[in-house]
Each structure stands twice: as C-alpha cells, then as structure tokens.
PQR file of N, CA, C, O and H, with PARSE charges and radii, in Angstrom:
ATOM      1  N   MET A   1     174.427 -23.827   2.686 -0.4000 1.5000
ATOM      2  CA  MET A   1     173.341 -23.277   3.499 -0.0000 2.0000
ATOM      3  C   MET A   1     173.871 -22.728   4.826  0.5500 1.7000
ATOM      4  O   MET A   1     173.086 -22.306   5.675 -0.5500 1.4000
ATOM      5  N   ASP A   2     175.191 -22.731   5.010 -0.4000 1.5000
ATOM      6  CA  ASP A   2     175.748 -22.241   6.267 -0.0000 2.0000
ATOM      7  C   ASP A   2     175.451 -20.762   6.463  0.5500 1.7000
ATOM      8  O   ASP A   2     175.228 -20.313   7.587 -0.5500 1.4000
ATOM      9  H   ASP A   2     175.828 -23.074   4.320  0.4000 1.0000
ATOM     10  N   ILE A   3     175.449 -20.004   5.369 -0.4000 1.5000
ATOM     11  CA  ILE A   3     175.201 -18.568   5.455 -0.0000 2.0000
ATOM     12  C   ILE A   3     173.812 -18.307   6.029  0.5500 1.7000
ATOM     13  O   ILE A   3     173.646 -17.447   6.895 -0.5500 1.4000
ATOM     14  H   ILE A   3     175.630 -20.368   4.455  0.4000 1.0000
ATOM     15  N   LEU A   4     172.821 -19.045   5.551 -0.4000 1.5000
ATOM     16  CA  LEU A   4     171.459 -18.860   6.050 -0.0000 2.0000
ATOM     17  C   LEU A   4     171.365 -19.222   7.522  0.5500 1.7000
ATOM     18  O   LEU A   4     170.629 -18.581   8.272 -0.5500 1.4000
ATOM     19  H   LEU A   4     172.956 -19.743   4.848  0.4000 1.0000
ATOM     20  N   ASP A   5     172.101 -20.243   7.944 -0.4000 1.5000
ATOM     21  CA  ASP A   5     172.047 -20.662   9.347 -0.0000 2.0000
ATOM     22  C   ASP A   5     172.594 -19.578  10.269  0.5500 1.7000
ATOM     23  O   ASP A   5     172.163 -19.469  11.417 -0.5500 1.4000
ATOM     24  H   ASP A   5     172.699 -20.764   7.335  0.4000 1.0000
ATOM     25  N   GLN A   6     173.535 -18.780   9.782 -0.4000 1.5000
ATOM     26  CA  GLN A   6     174.146 -17.748  10.614 -0.0000 2.0000
ATOM     27  C   GLN A   6     173.318 -16.466  10.635  0.5500 1.7000
ATOM     28  O   GLN A   6     173.562 -15.593  11.467 -0.5500 1.4000
ATOM     29  H   GLN A   6     173.885 -18.869   8.850  0.4000 1.0000
ATOM     30  N   MET A   7     172.355 -16.339   9.744 -0.4000 1.5000
ATOM     31  CA  MET A   7     171.534 -15.129   9.677 -0.0000 2.0000
ATOM     32  C   MET A   7     170.428 -15.149  10.726  0.5500 1.7000
ATOM     33  O   MET A   7     169.937 -16.215  11.098 -0.5500 1.4000
ATOM     34  H   MET A   7     172.157 -17.049   9.068  0.4000 1.0000
ATOM     35  N   PRO A   8     170.036 -13.962  11.205 -0.5600 1.5000
ATOM     36  CA  PRO A   8     168.820 -13.868  12.020  0.2800 2.0000
ATOM     37  C   PRO A   8     167.609 -14.242  11.177  0.5500 1.7000
ATOM     38  O   PRO A   8     167.681 -14.222   9.949 -0.5500 1.4000
ATOM     39  N   ARG A   9     166.509 -14.579  11.818 -0.4000 1.5000
ATOM     40  CA  ARG A   9     165.340 -15.085  11.101 -0.0000 2.0000
ATOM     41  C   ARG A   9     164.796 -14.037  10.132  0.5500 1.7000
ATOM     42  O   ARG A   9     164.441 -14.368   9.001 -0.5500 1.4000
ATOM     43  H   ARG A   9     166.451 -14.595  12.816  0.4000 1.0000
ATOM     44  N   GLU A  10     164.727 -12.774  10.564 -0.4000 1.5000
ATOM     45  CA  GLU A  10     164.165 -11.731   9.695 -0.0000 2.0000
ATOM     46  C   GLU A  10     165.015 -11.567   8.442  0.5500 1.7000
ATOM     47  O   GLU A  10     164.493 -11.495   7.330 -0.5500 1.4000
ATOM     48  H   GLU A  10     165.015 -12.505  11.482  0.4000 1.0000
ATOM     49  N   GLU A  11     166.332 -11.508   8.635 -0.4000 1.5000
ATOM     50  CA  GLU A  11     167.216 -11.349   7.475 -0.0000 2.0000
ATOM     51  C   GLU A  11     167.108 -12.547   6.550  0.5500 1.7000
ATOM     52  O   GLU A  11     167.168 -12.412   5.328 -0.5500 1.4000
ATOM     53  H   GLU A  11     166.756 -11.566   9.539  0.4000 1.0000
ATOM     54  N   ARG A  12     166.949 -13.727   7.150 -0.4000 1.5000
ATOM     55  CA  ARG A  12     166.835 -14.942   6.339 -0.0000 2.0000
ATOM     56  C   ARG A  12     165.588 -14.868   5.467  0.5500 1.7000
ATOM     57  O   ARG A  12     165.639 -15.181   4.278 -0.5500 1.4000
ATOM     58  H   ARG A  12     166.901 -13.836   8.143  0.4000 1.0000
ATOM     59  N   LEU A  13     164.464 -14.453   6.059 -0.4000 1.5000
ATOM     60  CA  LEU A  13     163.215 -14.351   5.296 -0.0000 2.0000
ATOM     61  C   LEU A  13     163.374 -13.352   4.155  0.5500 1.7000
ATOM     62  O   LEU A  13     162.958 -13.608   3.026 -0.5500 1.4000
ATOM     63  H   LEU A  13     164.423 -14.198   7.025  0.4000 1.0000
ATOM     64  N   GLU A  14     163.985 -12.206   4.468 -0.4000 1.5000
ATOM     65  CA  GLU A  14     164.165 -11.178   3.440 -0.0000 2.0000
ATOM     66  C   GLU A  14     165.094 -11.680   2.336  0.5500 1.7000
ATOM     67  O   GLU A  14     164.862 -11.425   1.154 -0.5500 1.4000
ATOM     68  H   GLU A  14     164.323 -11.998   5.386  0.4000 1.0000
ATOM     69  N   PHE A  15     166.152 -12.398   2.735 -0.4000 1.5000
ATOM     70  CA  PHE A  15     167.107 -12.935   1.765 -0.0000 2.0000
ATOM     71  C   PHE A  15     166.418 -13.901   0.815  0.5500 1.7000
ATOM     72  O   PHE A  15     166.599 -13.826  -0.400 -0.5500 1.4000
ATOM     73  H   PHE A  15     166.341 -12.605   3.695  0.4000 1.0000
ATOM     74  N   VAL A  16     165.619 -14.817   1.383 -0.4000 1.5000
ATOM     75  CA  VAL A  16     164.917 -15.809   0.568 -0.0000 2.0000
ATOM     76  C   VAL A  16     163.897 -15.120  -0.325  0.5500 1.7000
ATOM     77  O   VAL A  16     163.739 -15.482  -1.491 -0.5500 1.4000
ATOM     78  H   VAL A  16     165.472 -14.877   2.370  0.4000 1.0000
ATOM     79  N   ARG A  17     163.202 -14.124   0.224 -0.4000 1.5000
ATOM     80  CA  ARG A  17     162.186 -13.417  -0.559 -0.0000 2.0000
ATOM     81  C   ARG A  17     162.835 -12.712  -1.746  0.5500 1.7000
ATOM     82  O   ARG A  17     162.314 -12.761  -2.860 -0.5500 1.4000
ATOM     83  H   ARG A  17     163.330 -13.830   1.171  0.4000 1.0000
ATOM     84  N   ASN A  18     163.969 -12.058  -1.510 -0.4000 1.5000
ATOM     85  CA  ASN A  18     164.670 -11.371  -2.598 -0.0000 2.0000
ATOM     86  C   ASN A  18     165.138 -12.357  -3.657  0.5500 1.7000
ATOM     87  O   ASN A  18     165.037 -12.090  -4.855 -0.5500 1.4000
ATOM     88  H   ASN A  18     164.392 -12.018  -0.605  0.4000 1.0000
ATOM     89  N   ALA A  19     165.650 -13.496  -3.207 -0.4000 1.5000
ATOM     90  CA  ALA A  19     166.118 -14.509  -4.151 -0.0000 2.0000
ATOM     91  C   ALA A  19     164.957 -15.021  -4.997  0.5500 1.7000
ATOM     92  O   ALA A  19     165.097 -15.227  -6.202 -0.5500 1.4000
ATOM     93  H   ALA A  19     165.732 -13.713  -2.234  0.4000 1.0000
ATOM     94  N   LEU A  20     163.814 -15.224  -4.353 -0.4000 1.5000
ATOM     95  CA  LEU A  20     162.631 -15.688  -5.083 -0.0000 2.0000
ATOM     96  C   LEU A  20     162.208 -14.649  -6.115  0.5500 1.7000
ATOM     97  O   LEU A  20     161.924 -14.988  -7.264 -0.5500 1.4000
ATOM     98  H   LEU A  20     163.700 -15.056  -3.373  0.4000 1.0000
ATOM     99  N   CYS A  21     162.167 -13.385  -5.704 -0.4000 1.5000
ATOM    100  CA  CYS A  21     161.760 -12.319  -6.629 -0.0000 2.0000
ATOM    101  C   CYS A  21     162.711 -12.261  -7.824  0.5500 1.7000
ATOM    102  O   CYS A  21     162.273 -12.103  -8.963 -0.5500 1.4000
ATOM    103  H   CYS A  21     162.398 -13.110  -4.771  0.4000 1.0000
ATOM    104  N   ASP A  22     164.006 -12.390  -7.562 -0.4000 1.5000
ATOM    105  CA  ASP A  22     164.985 -12.366  -8.650 -0.0000 2.0000
ATOM    106  C   ASP A  22     164.756 -13.527  -9.605  0.5500 1.7000
ATOM    107  O   ASP A  22     164.801 -13.359 -10.824 -0.5500 1.4000
ATOM    108  H   ASP A  22     164.361 -12.519  -6.637  0.4000 1.0000
ATOM    109  N   ALA A  23     164.512 -14.702  -9.044 -0.4000 1.5000
ATOM    110  CA  ALA A  23     164.297 -15.884  -9.883 -0.0000 2.0000
ATOM    111  C   ALA A  23     163.040 -15.725 -10.725  0.5500 1.7000
ATOM    112  O   ALA A  23     163.028 -16.073 -11.906 -0.5500 1.4000
ATOM    113  H   ALA A  23     164.476 -14.838  -8.054  0.4000 1.0000
ATOM    114  N   ILE A  24     161.978 -15.198 -10.113 -0.4000 1.5000
ATOM    115  CA  ILE A  24     160.717 -15.009 -10.844 -0.0000 2.0000
ATOM    116  C   ILE A  24     160.911 -13.980 -11.955  0.5500 1.7000
ATOM    117  O   ILE A  24     160.432 -14.173 -13.073 -0.5500 1.4000
ATOM    118  H   ILE A  24     161.987 -14.916  -9.154  0.4000 1.0000
ATOM    119  N   ALA A  25     161.606 -12.897 -11.651 -0.4000 1.5000
ATOM    120  CA  ALA A  25     161.841 -11.861 -12.655 -0.0000 2.0000
ATOM    121  C   ALA A  25     162.651 -12.424 -13.819  0.5500 1.7000
ATOM    122  O   ALA A  25     162.358 -12.139 -14.980 -0.5500 1.4000
ATOM    123  H   ALA A  25     161.995 -12.740 -10.743  0.4000 1.0000
ATOM    124  N   LEU A  26     163.668 -13.222 -13.505 -0.4000 1.5000
ATOM    125  CA  LEU A  26     164.476 -13.842 -14.556 -0.0000 2.0000
ATOM    126  C   LEU A  26     163.620 -14.749 -15.421  0.5500 1.7000
ATOM    127  O   LEU A  26     163.714 -14.725 -16.648 -0.5500 1.4000
ATOM    128  H   LEU A  26     163.906 -13.453 -12.561  0.4000 1.0000
ATOM    129  N   LYS A  27     162.781 -15.551 -14.770 -0.4000 1.5000
ATOM    130  CA  LYS A  27     161.952 -16.503 -15.507 -0.0000 2.0000
ATOM    131  C   LYS A  27     160.983 -15.754 -16.413  0.5500 1.7000
ATOM    132  O   LYS A  27     160.788 -16.136 -17.567 -0.5500 1.4000
ATOM    133  H   LYS A  27     162.705 -15.570 -13.774  0.4000 1.0000
ATOM    134  N   GLN A  28     160.374 -14.685 -15.895 -0.4000 1.5000
ATOM    135  CA  GLN A  28     159.433 -13.912 -16.702 -0.0000 2.0000
ATOM    136  C   GLN A  28     160.154 -13.261 -17.876  0.5500 1.7000
ATOM    137  O   GLN A  28     159.606 -13.171 -18.975 -0.5500 1.4000
ATOM    138  H   GLN A  28     160.533 -14.374 -14.958  0.4000 1.0000
ATOM    139  N   LYS A  29     161.386 -12.807 -17.643 -0.4000 1.5000
ATOM    140  CA  LYS A  29     162.154 -12.161 -18.712 -0.0000 2.0000
ATOM    141  C   LYS A  29     162.452 -13.161 -19.827  0.5500 1.7000
ATOM    142  O   LYS A  29     162.418 -12.813 -21.007 -0.5500 1.4000
ATOM    143  H   LYS A  29     161.832 -12.880 -16.751  0.4000 1.0000
ATOM    144  N   GLN A  30     162.744 -14.407 -19.444 -0.4000 1.5000
ATOM    145  CA  GLN A  30     163.082 -15.421 -20.441 -0.0000 2.0000
ATOM    146  C   GLN A  30     161.854 -15.858 -21.223  0.5500 1.7000
ATOM    147  O   GLN A  30     161.935 -16.064 -22.435 -0.5500 1.4000
ATOM    148  H   GLN A  30     162.771 -14.689 -18.485  0.4000 1.0000
ATOM    149  N   THR A  31     160.700 -16.005 -20.539 -0.4000 1.5000
ATOM    150  CA  THR A  31     159.508 -16.548 -21.187 -0.0000 2.0000
ATOM    151  C   THR A  31     158.641 -15.446 -21.782  0.5500 1.7000
ATOM    152  O   THR A  31     157.606 -15.736 -22.381 -0.5500 1.4000
ATOM    153  H   THR A  31     160.635 -15.838 -19.555  0.4000 1.0000
ATOM    154  N   ASP A  32     159.046 -14.180 -21.629 -0.4000 1.5000
ATOM    155  CA  ASP A  32     158.234 -13.075 -22.135 -0.0000 2.0000
ATOM    156  C   ASP A  32     158.324 -13.020 -23.661  0.5500 1.7000
ATOM    157  O   ASP A  32     159.396 -12.744 -24.199 -0.5500 1.4000
ATOM    158  H   ASP A  32     159.887 -13.944 -21.142  0.4000 1.0000
ATOM    159  N   PRO A  33     157.221 -13.277 -24.368 -0.5600 1.5000
ATOM    160  CA  PRO A  33     157.251 -13.283 -25.833  0.2800 2.0000
ATOM    161  C   PRO A  33     157.434 -11.881 -26.406  0.5500 1.7000
ATOM    162  O   PRO A  33     157.900 -11.730 -27.535 -0.5500 1.4000
ATOM    163  N   VAL A  34     157.071 -10.851 -25.634 -0.4000 1.5000
ATOM    164  CA  VAL A  34     157.162  -9.478 -26.123 -0.0000 2.0000
ATOM    165  C   VAL A  34     158.590  -8.953 -25.990  0.5500 1.7000
ATOM    166  O   VAL A  34     158.934  -7.931 -26.582 -0.5500 1.4000
ATOM    167  H   VAL A  34     156.692 -10.973 -24.717  0.4000 1.0000
ATOM    168  N   GLY A  35     159.422  -9.650 -25.212 -0.4000 1.5000
ATOM    169  CA  GLY A  35     160.794  -9.205 -24.971 -0.0000 2.0000
ATOM    170  C   GLY A  35     161.554  -9.014 -26.266  0.5500 1.7000
ATOM    171  O   GLY A  35     162.113  -7.944 -26.509 -0.5500 1.4000
ATOM    172  H   GLY A  35     159.143 -10.481 -24.731  0.4000 1.0000
ATOM    173  N   GLY A  36     161.581 -10.042 -27.100 -0.4000 1.5000
ATOM    174  CA  GLY A  36     162.226  -9.949 -28.407 -0.0000 2.0000
ATOM    175  C   GLY A  36     163.653  -9.448 -28.322  0.5500 1.7000
ATOM    176  O   GLY A  36     164.492 -10.058 -27.660 -0.5500 1.4000
ATOM    177  H   GLY A  36     161.127 -10.911 -26.903  0.4000 1.0000
ATOM    178  N   GLU A  37     163.933  -8.330 -28.994 -0.4000 1.5000
ATOM    179  CA  GLU A  37     165.293  -7.814 -29.069 -0.0000 2.0000
ATOM    180  C   GLU A  37     165.751  -7.241 -27.732  0.5500 1.7000
ATOM    181  O   GLU A  37     166.950  -7.175 -27.460 -0.5500 1.4000
ATOM    182  H   GLU A  37     163.251  -7.834 -29.532  0.4000 1.0000
ATOM    183  N   ALA A  38     164.801  -6.827 -26.900 -0.4000 1.5000
ATOM    184  CA  ALA A  38     165.166  -6.215 -25.626 -0.0000 2.0000
ATOM    185  C   ALA A  38     165.912  -7.212 -24.746  0.5500 1.7000
ATOM    186  O   ALA A  38     166.823  -6.826 -24.015 -0.5500 1.4000
ATOM    187  H   ALA A  38     163.827  -6.881 -27.121  0.4000 1.0000
ATOM    188  N   SER A  39     165.535  -8.493 -24.806 -0.4000 1.5000
ATOM    189  CA  SER A  39     166.174  -9.498 -23.962 -0.0000 2.0000
ATOM    190  C   SER A  39     167.400 -10.092 -24.646  0.5500 1.7000
ATOM    191  O   SER A  39     168.053 -10.968 -24.080 -0.5500 1.4000
ATOM    192  H   SER A  39     164.795  -8.807 -25.400  0.4000 1.0000
ATOM    193  N   ASN A  40     167.722  -9.634 -25.851 -0.4000 1.5000
ATOM    194  CA  ASN A  40     168.894 -10.134 -26.569 -0.0000 2.0000
ATOM    195  C   ASN A  40     170.158  -9.530 -25.962  0.5500 1.7000
ATOM    196  O   ASN A  40     170.309  -8.308 -25.977 -0.5500 1.4000
ATOM    197  H   ASN A  40     167.191  -8.922 -26.311  0.4000 1.0000
ATOM    198  N   PRO A  41     171.072 -10.342 -25.427 -0.5600 1.5000
ATOM    199  CA  PRO A  41     172.278  -9.817 -24.775  0.2800 2.0000
ATOM    200  C   PRO A  41     173.210  -9.101 -25.752  0.5500 1.7000
ATOM    201  O   PRO A  41     174.038  -8.293 -25.332 -0.5500 1.4000
ATOM    202  N   ASP A  42     173.086  -9.389 -27.045 -0.4000 1.5000
ATOM    203  CA  ASP A  42     173.968  -8.757 -28.035 -0.0000 2.0000
ATOM    204  C   ASP A  42     173.617  -7.286 -28.230  0.5500 1.7000
ATOM    205  O   ASP A  42     174.511  -6.459 -28.408 -0.5500 1.4000
ATOM    206  H   ASP A  42     172.413 -10.045 -27.386  0.4000 1.0000
ATOM    207  N   SER A  43     172.319  -6.946 -28.199 -0.4000 1.5000
ATOM    208  CA  SER A  43     171.917  -5.557 -28.425 -0.0000 2.0000
ATOM    209  C   SER A  43     172.087  -4.772 -27.135  0.5500 1.7000
ATOM    210  O   SER A  43     171.437  -5.082 -26.137 -0.5500 1.4000
ATOM    211  H   SER A  43     171.593  -7.619 -28.055  0.4000 1.0000
ATOM    212  N   GLY A  44     172.954  -3.753 -27.136 -0.4000 1.5000
ATOM    213  CA  GLY A  44     173.142  -2.956 -25.947 -0.0000 2.0000
ATOM    214  C   GLY A  44     174.427  -3.347 -25.304  0.5500 1.7000
ATOM    215  O   GLY A  44     174.792  -2.792 -24.267 -0.5500 1.4000
ATOM    216  H   GLY A  44     173.482  -3.501 -27.947  0.4000 1.0000
TER
END
C-alpha cells in the first residue's frame, strides 16, 4: 500500500476507481452466461 500513500488524493481515488471497474468487468465476464466461446481463452 506504499504506492497509494505516495499518491495525491485525487490520483488515489481515480486509481481505486479504475481498479474497482476492472475487477467488476472481470467478474461480469466470468459470470456472464452468454459469454460462452467468446470468453474461452483458447479461441482467438
């Protein structure tokens, strides 16, 4: 957490917000039943 401590408050908020969005997007991608072959790492 040292990196966050060295950041200004605005950058810290943006950093956390981006991390949250990434985590949510990942979770939705994994639990999306319509994903099917699209989420398969082998195809593509």
